[in-house]
Backbone as CSV, one residue per row, in Angstrom:
resi,resn,N_x,N_y,N_z,CA_x,CA_y,CA_z,C_x,C_y,C_z
1,MET,-17.293,-20.073,-47.202,-15.557,-19.761,-47.358,-15.542,-17.909,-47.297
2,SER,-16.360,-17.289,-48.364,-16.650,-16.154,-48.538,-16.853,-15.223,-47.144
3,ILE,-17.615,-15.640,-46.474,-17.724,-14.714,-45.559,-16.630,-14.824,-44.302
4,VAL,-16.039,-16.297,-43.918,-14.765,-16.446,-43.299,-13.578,-15.326,-43.821
5,ALA,-13.592,-15.691,-44.752,-12.340,-14.722,-45.457,-12.898,-13.448,-45.641
6,LEU,-13.770,-12.843,-45.247,-14.354,-11.460,-45.503,-13.750,-11.204,-44.356
7,LEU,-14.537,-11.988,-42.963,-14.078,-11.971,-41.727,-12.822,-11.619,-41.340
8,PHE,-11.807,-12.501,-41.709,-10.168,-12.313,-41.337,-9.493,-11.149,-41.966
9,SER,-10.441,-10.649,-43.488,-10.044,-9.461,-43.808,-10.350,-8.029,-42.905
10,ALA,-11.597,-8.134,-42.432,-11.772,-7.410,-41.536,-11.129,-7.274,-40.247
11,LEU,-11.038,-8.421,-39.971,-9.827,-8.539,-38.422,-9.113,-7.796,-38.918
12,SER,-7.911,-8.500,-39.572,-6.715,-7.866,-40.305,-6.476,-6.360,-40.582
13,LEU,-7.681,-5.773,-41.122,-7.588,-4.339,-41.087,-7.430,-3.833,-39.660
14,TYR,-8.303,-4.420,-38.784,-8.647,-3.551,-37.619,-7.065,-3.457,-36.606
15,GLU,-6.806,-4.757,-37.147,-5.295,-5.086,-36.404,-4.296,-3.886,-36.812
16,THR,-4.082,-3.784,-37.887,-2.971,-2.671,-38.758,-3.484,-2.220,-38.827
17,VAL,-4.426,-0.927,-39.339,-5.337,0.137,-39.521,-5.828,0.799,-38.244
18,LEU,-7.192,-0.040,-37.984,-7.942,0.590,-37.373,-8.050,0.754,-35.625
19,LYS,-6.897,-0.584,-34.807,-7.009,-0.299,-33.822,-6.348,0.815,-33.200
20,GLN,-7.664,1.221,-32.262,-6.172,2.760,-31.317,-4.990,2.123,-30.777
21,ALA,-4.611,3.234,-29.998,-3.381,3.460,-30.197,-3.442,2.388,-28.349
22,ALA,-2.706,1.786,-27.654,-2.953,1.119,-26.595,-1.181,1.238,-26.456
23,LEU,-1.374,2.372,-24.977,-0.085,1.986,-24.616,0.465,1.488,-23.229
24,SER,1.685,0.875,-22.943,1.636,0.476,-22.024,3.039,0.987,-21.477
25,ILE,3.623,1.164,-20.001,4.714,2.281,-19.853,5.269,1.057,-18.750
26,TYR,6.896,1.011,-18.749,7.544,0.007,-18.413,8.804,1.026,-17.516
27,VAL,9.351,0.347,-16.568,9.873,1.487,-15.922,10.942,0.090,-15.345
28,GLY,12.485,0.566,-15.437,13.766,-0.629,-14.943,13.735,-0.788,-14.020
29,GLY,14.549,-1.330,-13.645,14.757,-1.838,-11.574,15.610,-0.832,-11.171
30,VAL,16.529,-0.215,-12.105,17.412,0.493,-11.334,17.320,2.106,-11.789
31,GLY,17.037,3.603,-11.194,16.625,4.608,-11.228,18.026,5.016,-10.592
32,HIS,18.067,6.467,-10.202,18.923,7.689,-9.754,18.408,8.713,-9.048
33,VAL,18.983,9.471,-8.399,18.601,10.733,-7.392,19.712,11.560,-7.061
34,SER,19.272,13.122,-7.722,20.322,13.700,-7.410,19.595,15.159,-7.107
35,TRP,20.975,16.184,-7.369,20.486,17.471,-7.084,20.661,18.273,-8.026
36,ASP,20.045,19.272,-8.467,20.835,19.910,-10.002,21.180,21.177,-9.372
37,LYS,22.557,21.268,-9.303,23.380,22.460,-8.855,22.956,23.939,-9.186
38,ALA,22.378,23.963,-10.373,22.001,25.338,-10.998,21.175,26.075,-10.288
39,THR,19.879,24.831,-9.861,18.775,25.071,-9.869,18.262,24.746,-8.343
40,GLY,19.220,24.138,-7.897,18.755,22.909,-6.422,17.789,22.530,-6.546
41,ALA,17.201,21.704,-7.609,15.925,20.989,-8.067,16.091,19.537,-7.839
42,GLU,15.798,18.710,-6.281,16.036,17.354,-6.678,15.331,16.429,-7.873
43,ILE,15.996,15.663,-8.373,15.736,14.831,-10.057,16.085,13.708,-9.886
44,ILE,14.820,13.044,-10.037,14.956,11.567,-10.332,14.865,10.959,-11.727
45,ALA,16.161,9.329,-11.827,16.785,9.694,-13.159,15.671,8.282,-13.257
46,LEU,15.040,7.900,-14.083,14.588,6.378,-14.468,14.521,5.836,-15.697
47,PRO,14.463,4.662,-15.882,14.522,4.075,-17.347,13.704,3.261,-17.877
48,VAL,12.638,4.588,-19.199,11.303,3.673,-19.264,11.314,3.425,-20.855
49,THR,10.315,2.578,-20.969,10.105,2.133,-22.462,8.178,2.460,-21.970
50,VAL,7.961,2.892,-23.281,6.635,2.930,-23.965,6.588,2.322,-25.143
51,THR,5.309,1.351,-24.792,5.086,0.415,-25.998,3.638,0.653,-26.586
52,ASN,3.229,0.403,-27.547,1.987,0.752,-28.593,1.411,-0.184,-29.139
53,GLN,0.954,-1.235,-28.198,-0.455,-2.209,-29.213,-0.569,-1.871,-29.869
54,GLY,-1.120,-1.032,-30.252,-2.262,-0.697,-31.128,-1.981,-0.052,-32.610
55,ALA,-2.589,-0.144,-33.579,-2.748,0.264,-34.898,-1.981,1.561,-35.403
56,ARG,-3.347,2.374,-34.700,-2.575,3.903,-34.563,-1.177,4.977,-33.957
57,ASP,-0.841,5.523,-34.325,-0.090,6.638,-33.778,-0.265,7.310,-32.605
58,ALA,0.848,7.381,-31.295,0.569,7.962,-30.132,1.382,8.970,-29.843
59,VAL,0.918,10.237,-28.735,2.431,10.461,-28.749,2.313,10.848,-27.389
60,VAL,3.469,10.265,-26.170,3.022,11.400,-25.123,3.699,12.283,-25.018
61,SER,2.949,13.206,-24.270,3.262,14.534,-24.218,3.496,15.054,-22.844
62,ASP,3.566,14.248,-21.848,4.014,14.554,-20.290,4.255,13.053,-19.583
63,LEU,4.953,12.987,-18.554,5.572,12.266,-18.007,5.543,12.660,-16.586
64,LYS,4.837,12.366,-15.477,4.779,13.124,-14.232,4.797,11.981,-13.189
65,LEU,5.669,12.133,-11.809,6.090,11.109,-10.669,6.035,11.568,-9.384
66,GLY,5.375,11.441,-8.337,5.271,11.422,-7.376,4.173,11.171,-6.450
67,PRO,4.833,11.385,-5.007,3.866,10.493,-3.673,2.380,10.874,-4.419
68,ASP,1.241,9.812,-3.394,-0.463,10.620,-3.772,-0.591,11.659,-3.297
69,ASP,0.341,12.751,-2.364,-0.603,13.655,-2.367,-0.150,15.072,-3.036
70,ALA,0.796,14.429,-3.747,1.771,15.204,-5.002,2.117,14.400,-5.871
71,PRO,1.021,14.073,-6.649,0.925,13.204,-7.635,2.186,13.803,-8.985
72,ASP,1.857,15.171,-9.174,3.147,15.876,-10.098,3.860,16.385,-9.657
73,ARG,4.833,16.198,-8.700,5.592,16.784,-7.827,7.184,16.832,-8.656
74,TYR,6.779,15.803,-9.416,8.335,15.705,-10.813,7.806,15.686,-11.910
75,ARG,8.192,16.390,-12.757,7.665,16.507,-14.612,8.767,16.263,-15.303
76,SER,8.447,15.615,-16.366,9.210,14.975,-17.170,10.073,16.298,-17.804
77,SER,11.726,16.244,-17.338,12.792,17.776,-17.936,13.324,17.494,-18.791
78,PHE,14.482,16.452,-18.970,14.933,15.730,-19.970,15.113,14.649,-20.311
79,VAL,16.055,14.031,-21.458,15.911,12.168,-21.222,17.550,12.459,-22.093
80,GLY,18.062,11.201,-21.437,19.822,10.864,-21.788,20.535,10.462,-20.595
81,SER,21.706,10.434,-20.716,22.485,9.948,-19.835,22.532,10.947,-18.707
82,LEU,23.280,10.250,-17.844,23.056,10.466,-15.992,24.598,11.772,-16.534
83,TYR,25.245,11.893,-16.966,26.570,12.715,-16.925,25.752,13.880,-18.048
84,ALA,26.963,14.974,-16.901,25.970,16.696,-17.657,26.641,16.780,-19.093
85,GLY,25.865,17.386,-19.326,26.016,18.298,-21.341,25.716,16.247,-21.856
86,GLN,24.790,15.356,-21.047,24.820,14.624,-22.238,23.281,14.254,-22.556
87,ASN,22.510,15.164,-21.999,21.059,14.548,-21.792,20.255,16.322,-22.775
88,GLU,18.794,16.206,-23.325,18.292,16.893,-23.922,16.886,17.405,-23.304
89,PRO,16.449,18.410,-23.183,15.275,18.758,-23.278,13.950,17.366,-23.285
90,PHE,13.024,17.743,-22.660,12.360,16.510,-22.773,11.484,16.771,-23.990
91,ALA,10.741,16.186,-24.792,10.282,16.683,-25.703,9.055,15.341,-25.857
92,PRO,8.080,15.877,-26.564,6.608,14.925,-26.692,7.503,13.868,-27.485
93,TRP,7.318,12.356,-26.767,7.891,10.911,-27.822,6.833,10.624,-28.313
94,PRO,6.774,10.326,-29.624,6.079,9.578,-30.880,6.193,8.233,-30.222
95,VAL,5.110,7.440,-30.693,4.977,6.247,-30.170,4.121,5.741,-31.385
96,ALA,5.041,5.127,-32.631,4.673,4.421,-33.957,3.159,3.368,-33.633
97,GLY,2.581,2.894,-34.257,1.897,1.966,-34.012,2.342,0.302,-34.208
98,HIS,2.187,-0.424,-32.969,3.002,-1.429,-32.986,4.395,-0.996,-32.635
99,GLY,4.671,-0.017,-32.246,5.926,0.338,-32.211,6.496,0.991,-30.743
100,SER,7.733,1.331,-30.075,8.018,1.279,-28.742,9.172,2.890,-29.033
101,HIS,9.067,3.311,-27.474,10.324,4.468,-27.317,10.700,4.111,-26.163
102,VAL,12.203,4.329,-26.111,12.990,3.948,-24.969,13.416,4.904,-24.579
103,GLY,13.849,5.189,-22.931,14.692,6.898,-22.142,14.720,6.356,-21.192
104,VAL,16.295,7.265,-20.967,16.169,7.868,-19.488,15.673,8.881,-19.508
105,VAL,14.601,8.862,-18.441,13.672,10.144,-18.085,14.478,10.986,-16.895
106,HIS,15.087,12.176,-16.823,15.084,12.667,-15.581,13.755,13.769,-15.526
107,PHE,13.461,13.673,-14.242,11.683,13.904,-13.521,12.824,14.719,-12.449
108,HIS,12.186,16.409,-12.517,12.426,17.313,-12.186,11.518,18.026,-11.013
109,SER,11.772,18.368,-9.857,11.189,18.822,-8.669,10.862,19.860,-9.173
110,LYS,10.631,21.227,-8.400,10.366,22.439,-8.264,11.212,22.854,-7.517
111,ALA,12.453,23.738,-7.718,13.312,24.200,-7.284,13.435,24.390,-5.240
112,ASP,11.990,24.999,-5.352,11.629,25.671,-4.055,11.079,24.305,-3.067
113,THR,11.592,22.981,-3.274,10.757,21.608,-2.852,11.847,21.154,-2.108
114,GLU,12.082,21.070,-0.075,13.051,20.162,0.160,13.133,18.904,-0.504
115,PRO,13.759,18.116,-0.906,14.123,16.734,-1.500,13.006,15.810,-0.585
116,LEU,12.600,14.537,-1.239,11.934,14.044,-1.057,12.722,12.685,-0.351
117,ILE,14.124,12.208,-1.302,14.799,11.052,-0.789,15.543,11.730,0.196
118,ALA,15.336,11.021,1.620,16.280,11.566,2.585,17.764,10.759,2.897
119,PRO,18.695,11.541,3.295,19.801,11.065,3.108,20.061,10.127,3.869
120,THR,20.699,8.747,4.021,20.674,7.669,4.626,22.205,7.333,5.776
121,VAL,22.873,8.522,5.475,24.302,8.281,6.114,23.955,7.959,7.864
122,SER,22.951,8.509,8.561,22.712,8.582,10.042,21.570,7.988,9.851
123,ALA,20.872,7.513,8.853,19.289,6.618,9.281,19.359,5.758,8.535
124,PRO,18.847,4.977,8.996,18.085,3.713,7.728,17.503,3.892,7.203
125,ALA,17.976,2.913,5.332,17.356,3.580,4.387,15.594,2.971,4.458
126,LYS,15.223,3.983,3.908,13.504,4.507,3.880,13.611,4.194,2.263
127,SER,11.822,3.512,2.368,11.330,3.408,0.951,10.500,4.628,0.707
128,TYR,10.182,4.276,-0.508,9.542,5.983,-1.231,8.311,5.120,-2.290
129,ALA,6.615,5.489,-1.792,6.157,4.684,-3.253,5.799,5.936,-3.899
130,LEU,5.902,5.823,-5.574,5.523,6.903,-6.180,4.802,6.504,-7.255
131,CYS,4.136,7.454,-7.767,3.124,7.456,-8.621,3.746,7.708,-10.090
132,PHE,3.938,6.707,-10.552,4.160,7.313,-12.283,2.765,7.200,-13.178
133,THR,2.513,8.698,-13.804,1.439,8.881,-14.760,1.817,9.219,-16.139
134,ALA,1.366,9.021,-17.225,1.894,9.613,-18.610,0.724,10.049,-19.564
135,GLN,0.894,11.445,-19.893,-0.608,11.483,-20.542,0.268,12.230,-21.889
136,ALA,-0.967,11.159,-22.955,-0.654,10.396,-24.161,-1.979,11.134,-24.793
137,THR,-1.605,11.578,-26.144,-2.805,11.720,-26.877,-2.909,10.887,-28.748
138,SER,-3.399,10.459,-29.188,-3.338,9.642,-30.516,-4.638,9.987,-31.708
139,SER,-4.344,9.351,-32.657,-5.511,10.202,-33.335,-6.632,9.475,-33.210
140,ARG,-7.866,10.463,-33.817,-9.183,10.501,-33.626,-9.719,10.748,-34.819
141,PRO,-9.968,9.592,-35.747,-10.301,9.588,-37.089,-11.763,9.629,-37.256
142,PHE,-12.698,8.836,-36.139,-13.633,8.733,-35.750,-14.649,9.331,-34.926
143,GLY,-13.614,10.029,-34.281,-14.392,11.627,-33.322,-14.863,11.223,-31.901
144,LEU,-15.845,10.773,-31.781,-16.858,11.112,-30.357,-16.552,9.315,-30.457
145,LEU,-16.816,8.756,-31.433,-16.870,7.165,-30.985,-15.074,7.119,-30.547
146,ASP,-14.314,7.455,-30.906,-12.584,7.122,-30.156,-12.605,7.333,-29.065
147,TRP,-13.173,8.704,-28.794,-13.157,9.239,-27.270,-13.399,8.809,-26.443
148,LEU,-14.977,7.701,-27.001,-15.188,7.447,-25.936,-15.034,5.808,-25.837
149,LEU,-14.350,5.472,-26.337,-13.380,3.785,-26.516,-11.828,4.798,-25.867
150,GLU,-11.121,5.852,-25.344,-9.958,5.806,-25.619,-9.900,5.618,-24.215
151,ARG,-8.491,4.742,-24.219,-8.375,4.714,-22.702,-6.899,4.894,-22.191
152,PRO,-6.758,6.250,-21.588,-5.270,6.551,-21.361,-4.468,5.483,-20.694
153,PRO,-2.812,5.354,-20.589,-1.912,4.368,-20.001,-2.508,4.448,-18.844
154,ARG,-2.163,3.152,-18.375,-2.450,2.787,-16.809,-1.079,3.731,-16.041
155,ALA,-1.555,3.955,-14.664,-0.393,4.313,-13.968,0.122,3.371,-13.509
156,LEU,1.494,3.879,-13.014,1.749,2.802,-11.914,2.110,3.148,-10.581
157,ARG,2.692,2.283,-9.459,2.676,2.870,-8.497,4.621,1.944,-8.521
158,LEU,5.466,2.571,-7.932,6.813,2.588,-7.481,7.007,2.505,-6.448
159,VAL,7.946,1.443,-5.602,8.267,1.417,-4.675,10.046,1.584,-4.954
160,VAL,10.510,2.591,-4.320,12.481,2.908,-4.853,12.673,3.184,-3.431
161,GLU,14.136,2.748,-3.208,14.936,2.889,-2.415,16.151,2.756,-2.519
162,PRO,16.934,3.936,-1.701,18.394,3.950,-2.083,19.513,2.687,-1.909
163,ALA,19.957,2.341,-3.042,20.738,1.431,-2.818,22.106,1.480,-2.129
164,ILE,22.465,2.825,-2.002,24.149,2.769,-0.583,23.271,3.904,-0.123
165,SER,24.419,4.182,0.794,24.333,4.978,2.001,24.397,6.372,1.493
166,PHE,24.179,7.451,1.688,24.259,8.727,1.122,24.542,9.623,2.274
167,SER,25.198,11.152,1.402,24.591,12.471,2.443,23.988,13.304,1.644
168,ARG,23.753,14.672,2.593,22.922,15.740,1.932,24.188,15.977,0.967
169,SER,25.165,16.356,1.141,26.301,17.511,0.629,26.613,16.219,-0.810
170,ASP,26.149,14.833,-0.818,26.441,13.901,-2.161,25.660,14.525,-3.179
171,LEU,24.233,14.735,-2.516,23.496,15.204,-3.600,23.814,16.835,-4.317
172,GLU,24.028,17.354,-2.995,24.519,18.721,-3.693,25.480,19.342,-4.464
173,ASN,26.417,18.005,-4.695,27.761,18.286,-5.578,27.307,16.996,-6.587
174,GLY,26.099,16.912,-6.951,25.703,16.171,-7.564,26.035,14.699,-8.280
175,LYS,26.276,14.489,-6.868,26.372,12.873,-7.129,24.795,11.813,-7.541
176,TRP,24.678,11.049,-8.676,24.400,10.072,-8.507,24.153,9.132,-7.650
177,ILE,22.949,8.999,-6.966,22.472,7.394,-6.026,21.626,6.814,-6.724
178,PRO,22.096,5.408,-6.613,21.386,4.335,-7.291,20.244,4.328,-6.499
179,LEU,19.074,3.722,-7.172,18.103,3.478,-6.464,17.473,2.709,-7.074
180,TRP,17.186,1.656,-6.390,16.388,0.212,-6.064,14.584,0.553,-6.626
181,VAL,14.337,-0.288,-7.559,12.828,-0.332,-7.820,12.642,-1.357,-7.351
182,THR,11.804,-1.818,-6.043,11.878,-2.823,-5.215,10.202,-3.303,-5.794
183,ALA,9.769,-2.868,-6.290,7.878,-3.123,-6.964,7.462,-2.123,-7.527
184,ILE,7.026,-2.871,-8.656,6.105,-1.921,-9.620,4.566,-2.626,-9.272
185,GLU,3.283,-1.742,-9.161,2.039,-2.146,-9.185,1.225,-1.554,-10.730
186,SER,0.563,-2.286,-11.343,-0.278,-1.522,-12.327,-1.397,-1.135,-11.665
187,ILE,-1.969,0.104,-11.719,-3.011,0.747,-11.696,-4.392,0.446,-12.281
188,ASP,-4.965,-0.523,-12.501,-6.362,-0.363,-13.444,-6.839,0.957,-14.096
189,GLU,-7.047,1.937,-12.953,-7.676,3.368,-13.838,-7.530,3.935,-13.101
190,GLN,-6.230,4.935,-14.157,-5.880,6.195,-13.898,-6.446,6.997,-13.229
191,ARG,-7.775,7.061,-14.087,-8.822,8.773,-13.572,-9.244,8.174,-12.540
192,GLY,-9.090,7.334,-11.306,-9.367,6.878,-10.345,-9.654,8.594,-9.591
193,THR,-10.173,8.917,-8.552,-10.191,9.581,-6.886,-9.914,8.850,-5.737
194,GLN,-10.269,7.685,-5.618,-9.948,6.839,-4.248,-8.801,7.446,-3.576
195,THR,-8.960,7.254,-2.267,-7.877,7.240,-1.591,-6.989,6.567,-1.404
196,GLY,-6.147,7.043,-2.113,-4.334,6.045,-2.378,-3.938,5.646,-3.404
197,ALA,-4.987,6.039,-4.622,-5.015,5.326,-5.855,-3.862,6.635,-6.357
198,CYS,-3.505,6.213,-7.231,-2.140,7.211,-8.031,-3.132,7.915,-9.076
199,ARG,-3.201,9.139,-8.857,-4.001,9.957,-9.878,-3.086,10.847,-10.508
200,PRO,-2.940,11.634,-11.774,-2.886,12.155,-12.728,-2.971,13.805,-11.755
201,GLY,-1.735,14.594,-11.868,-1.536,16.116,-11.421,-2.654,16.531,-12.168
202,ALA,-3.026,18.062,-11.757,-3.893,19.017,-12.761,-2.892,19.467,-14.062
C-alpha cells in the first residue's frame, strides 16, 4: 500500500509540477484577408487558441503563416478586433500550465510582395494551402534532459478559400474579406525538411 501511495504521489507531482509544457494550436473556421492602407501589406486575420497540457508555463514568441515555398511570408504583427484602432501589437503570449490563450492574430506580409489571395470578381474562387507554425519556449529546470525531451508545437496545414467575391479595390480600401478555413491538418514533425511538409521559416 505504501508503494502504491508513493507511486500515485510521484505521478501527481509529475502531472501538476514537473510535466513539460505541451502546446497545441487550434484555428477557427473563419478568417479574413485585407490590405493595410498605410503600408500596402496583405493581412490575414485568424482566430487562434493555444492550449498547454503540461504543468510548466510556456511562452509563444512568434507565429508564422505561408505557403510551402515561403512558410514565413506572414508574421504575427497585431492582435485584436478587425476594426481599425482596436488592435494591439503582437507580444509574446504566456500560456500557463494547464492553461490557454486566445486571440485574433493579424499576420502581415512584407509590403513589397504581391498579395497571395487573388481577387475573385472575374475568376472562380481558389483554395490556398498555408503552413501555420508556432515558436515557443518553456522553462528548463533540468537543463539538457529537458532540451532532449522538448517537443515544439505541431505545425498545421490550413486550406483557406474566399467566402465571397471581391475585387482588388476592395482590399486596397481596407475591406475585410471572409476566408473559409476548409481543412486543417496537424503535421506530426514541425522540424521535418521533406518536400511538401510544413516547415518553420528561418
